[in-house]
C-alpha positions as CSV (number, residue, x, y, z in Angstrom):
1,M,-0.2,0.2,0.3
2,I,3.0,2.7,0.6
3,M,4.2,2.0,-3.0
4,A,1.1,2.6,-4.2
5,E,0.7,5.8,-2.1
6,H,4.2,6.9,-3.2
7,G,3.6,6.0,-7.1
8,F,0.3,8.3,-7.1
9,A,2.3,10.8,-5.4
10,A,4.9,10.7,-7.7
11,R,2.4,10.5,-10.7
12,H,0.3,13.7,-9.7
13,R,3.3,15.6,-7.7
14,A,2.4,18.8,-9.7
15,A,-1.3,18.3,-9.0
16,L,-0.8,18.0,-5.3
17,A,1.3,20.9,-4.9
18,Q,-1.2,23.1,-7.0
19,L,-3.8,21.7,-4.9
20,N,-1.7,22.7,-1.6
21,H,-0.6,26.1,-2.7
22,A,-4.5,26.7,-3.2
23,Y,-5.4,25.6,-0.3
24,A,-2.8,27.5,2.1
25,G,-3.8,30.7,-0.2
26,G,-7.5,30.1,0.4
27,D,-7.9,30.3,-3.1
28,E,-10.7,28.6,-3.8
29,S,-11.4,28.5,-7.4
30,E,-7.8,27.9,-7.9
31,F,-8.1,24.9,-5.7
32,E,-11.1,23.5,-7.8
33,L,-9.3,23.9,-10.8
34,A,-6.4,22.2,-9.5
35,L,-8.8,19.2,-8.0
36,E,-10.5,18.9,-11.6
37,E,-7.3,18.7,-12.7
38,L,-6.3,15.8,-10.5
39,F,-9.7,13.9,-11.4
40,A,-9.0,14.0,-14.9
41,S,-5.9,12.5,-14.7
42,R,-7.1,9.7,-12.5
43,K,-10.3,9.1,-15.1
44,S,-7.8,9.2,-17.8
45,M,-5.8,6.5,-16.1
46,V,-8.7,4.3,-15.1
47,L,-9.9,4.6,-18.6
48,S,-6.6,3.6,-19.6
49,D,-6.4,0.5,-17.4
50,V,-9.8,-0.3,-18.4
51,Q,-9.1,-0.5,-22.1
52,R,-6.1,-2.7,-21.4
53,L,-8.3,-4.9,-19.5
54,S,-10.7,-5.0,-22.3
55,I,-7.9,-6.1,-24.9
56,S,-6.8,-8.9,-22.5
57,L,-10.1,-10.0,-21.6
58,V,-10.5,-10.3,-25.7
59,D,-7.7,-11.8,-25.9
60,A,-8.0,-14.4,-23.4
61,L,-11.6,-15.0,-24.8
62,K,-10.0,-15.6,-28.3
63,R,-7.4,-18.2,-26.9
64,F,-10.6,-19.9,-25.0
65,R,-12.5,-20.3,-28.0
66,S,-9.6,-21.7,-29.6
67,E,-8.8,-23.9,-27.5
68,S,-12.3,-25.3,-26.8
69,R,-12.5,-25.8,-30.3
70,I,-9.1,-27.9,-29.8
71,A,-10.8,-30.0,-27.1
72,T,-14.0,-30.3,-29.1
73,L,-11.6,-31.5,-31.9
74,A,-10.1,-33.8,-29.5
75,V,-12.7,-35.2,-28.2
76,K,-15.1,-35.4,-31.6
77,D,-12.8,-35.9,-34.7
78,I,-9.8,-37.6,-33.6
79,P,-11.6,-40.9,-31.8
80,D,-13.5,-40.7,-35.3
81,A,-10.3,-40.9,-37.0
82,Q,-8.9,-43.4,-34.2
83,L,-12.5,-45.4,-35.1
84,R,-11.8,-45.0,-39.1
85,L,-8.1,-46.1,-38.7
86,D,-9.1,-49.3,-36.7
87,H,-11.6,-50.0,-39.1
88,V,-9.2,-49.8,-42.4
89,L,-6.7,-51.9,-40.2
90,T,-9.0,-54.5,-39.8
91,M,-10.1,-54.2,-43.6
92,T,-6.4,-54.4,-44.4
93,E,-6.0,-57.4,-42.2
94,E,-9.1,-59.3,-43.4
95,A,-7.6,-58.4,-46.9
96,A,-4.4,-59.9,-46.0
97,H,-5.8,-63.3,-44.8
98,R,-8.3,-63.4,-47.7
99,T,-4.9,-62.9,-50.0
100,L,-2.8,-65.9,-47.6
101,D,-5.9,-67.9,-48.0
102,I,-6.1,-67.9,-51.9
103,I,-2.3,-68.0,-52.2
104,E,-2.6,-71.3,-50.1
């Protein structure tokens, strides 16, 4: 928490100094202006964070969809392919036995 407060102070040092100066001087309009600038800066940072979070969420959903398709393929198509391969092997084995029987 201390590091977060320090980061906040470092990012807003000028605005905080302006607020302190206006407060100490009793200048209400300057204080209000400095406060609005501080809120605007904070709002911009929050919107930037939300935008990064949104992009990250979209990327995660894309990966999830891709991985879901892979999981679906693994469950559905791979066992189907395995069954087909087993069928081909069985047919090949039967054909080989028939061929050997004819040769004998």
